[in-house]
C-alpha positions in Angstrom: 0.0 0.0 0.0 2.8 2.4 0.9 4.5 1.8 -2.5 1.3 2.6 -4.2 0.8 5.8 -2.3 4.4 6.8 -2.9 3.9 6.2 -6.7 0.7 8.2 -6.8 2.2 11.0 -4.8 5.2 11.3 -7.0 3.1 11.2 -10.2 0.8 13.9 -8.9 3.6 16.2 -7.7 6.3 15.4 -10.3 9.8 14.2 -9.6 11.1 14.1 -6.1 14.6 15.4 -5.4 16.8 15.8 -2.4 18.1 19.3 -1.4 21.3 20.5 -3.0 24.5 18.9 -1.6 22.7 15.6 -0.7 25.2 12.7 -0.4 24.2 9.4 -2.1 20.8 8.2 -1.0 21.9 5.3 1.2 24.4 7.5 3.0 21.9 10.3 3.1 19.3 8.2 4.9 21.9 7.0 7.4 23.0 10.5 8.2 19.7 12.5 8.0 18.1 12.8 11.4 15.0 14.5 10.0 15.7 17.6 12.1 14.1 19.8 9.4 16.7 22.5 9.7 17.0 22.6 6.0 13.2 22.9 5.7 13.2 25.8 8.1 16.1 27.7 6.5 14.8 27.5 2.9 13.7 31.0 2.0 11.6 29.8 -0.9 9.7 27.0 1.0 11.2 24.6 -1.6 12.3 21.9 0.8 9.5 19.8 2.4 9.4 17.0 4.9 8.4 13.8 3.2 5.0 12.6 4.1 3.7 9.1 5.0 3.8 8.1 1.3 7.5 7.6 1.8 7.3 4.9 4.4 10.6 4.7 6.4 11.8 7.9 4.8 9.0 10.0 6.4 10.3 13.4 7.5 13.3 13.4 5.3 13.8 16.5 3.1 12.5 16.5 -0.4 12.0 18.9 -3.3 9.1 18.9 -5.7 10.4 21.0 -8.6 7.2 21.3 -10.5 5.7 23.0 -7.5 8.7 25.0 -6.2 12.2 24.4 -7.6 15.5 24.8 -5.9 16.8 28.3 -6.5 20.3 27.3 -5.4 20.6 29.8 -2.6 22.7 27.2 -0.7 21.4 28.1 2.7 20.5 24.5 3.6 23.9 22.7 3.5 25.5 24.8 6.2 22.7 24.1 8.7 22.8 20.3 8.3 24.3 19.0 11.5 25.2 15.5 10.2 26.7 16.1 6.8 23.8 14.6 4.9 24.0 17.8 2.9 27.6 18.5 1.7 28.7 22.0 2.7 31.9 21.9 0.7 30.3 23.0 -2.5 32.0 26.2 -3.4 30.3 26.6 -6.8 26.7 25.9 -7.6 27.8 24.1 -10.7 29.1 21.3 -8.4 25.5 20.5 -7.3 24.1 17.1 -8.6 20.4 17.0 -7.6 19.5 15.3 -10.9 19.5 15.7 -14.7 16.8 17.4 -16.7 15.4 15.6 -19.8 13.0 16.8 -22.4 9.9 14.9 -23.7 10.0 16.1 -27.3 6.4 14.8 -27.9 5.2 17.5 -25.4 7.8 20.2 -25.7 6.3 23.2 -27.5 9.3 24.1 -29.8 9.5 20.5 -31.0 5.8 20.8 -31.9 6.0 24.1 -33.8 5.3 26.6 -31.0 8.0 29.1 -29.9 9.0 28.8 -26.3 12.3 29.6 -24.5 11.1 29.3 -20.9 13.5 26.5 -19.8 16.5 28.1 -21.6 15.9 31.6 -20.4 15.4 30.6 -16.7 18.1 28.0 -16.3 20.6 29.3 -13.6 23.5 27.6 -15.5 22.5 29.9 -18.5 23.7 28.8 -21.9 25.5 25.8 -20.5 23.0 23.3 -19.1 20.3 24.1 -21.7 21.1 25.4 -25.1 19.0 26.0 -28.2 19.7 23.9 -31.3 19.1 26.1 -34.4 18.1 28.8 -31.9 14.7 27.0 -31.4 15.0 23.5 -29.9 16.0 23.2 -26.2 18.8 20.7 -25.6 19.9 19.6 -22.1 23.6 19.0 -21.5 24.0 16.5 -18.7 27.4 17.6 -17.4 26.6 21.2 -16.5 22.9 20.5 -15.5 22.6 20.6 -11.7 19.0 19.3 -11.6 17.5 22.2 -9.6 14.1 21.9 -11.4 13.7 25.5 -12.4 13.2 24.4 -16.0 10.5 22.0 -14.9 8.8 24.6 -12.9 8.7 27.2 -15.6 7.6 24.8 -18.4 4.2 26.1 -19.6 3.0 22.7 -20.7 0.2 21.4 -18.3 1.9 18.2 -17.4 5.4 19.5 -18.2 7.6 18.7 -21.1 10.9 18.8 -19.2 11.5 16.8 -16.0 14.4 16.3 -13.6 15.4 12.7 -13.1 16.8 12.5 -9.6 20.5 11.8 -9.1 19.5 9.6 -6.1 17.1 6.7 -5.9 14.4 8.0 -3.6 
């Protein structure tokens, strides 16, 4: 039942990510004490405590980028008392929350409608997302940090760009 609820919750809210600086998932869950300091310090209300749909991971910090993406302010890693969030990231380009991917069947430019939302709003501007032929968005995995801003600003109802988590949640 919990797996079913988790699947339904993720599908309704979009991809689930960990906050920036999260160590690999197994280590993260060993270190995270669900203190919610990262939730409290987030100025954008991006980080949420996981609900009952996550079973044993209830209370652990998650980000739902379609609702509110990570704006990469980096206020959360310094307040983590256990090192579940790495505070040694000196450059936002070192973050690895996930990788964006584009569903070309839904993406407006690939269907004849001009749109630059993901390209224009990406914080790793002109590196993580570029425009092929000045029209078609292309995600470059290496510079993409997986913050979810592109997913959030996508005007397609269900979204045409998604962030695949870097960690198995």
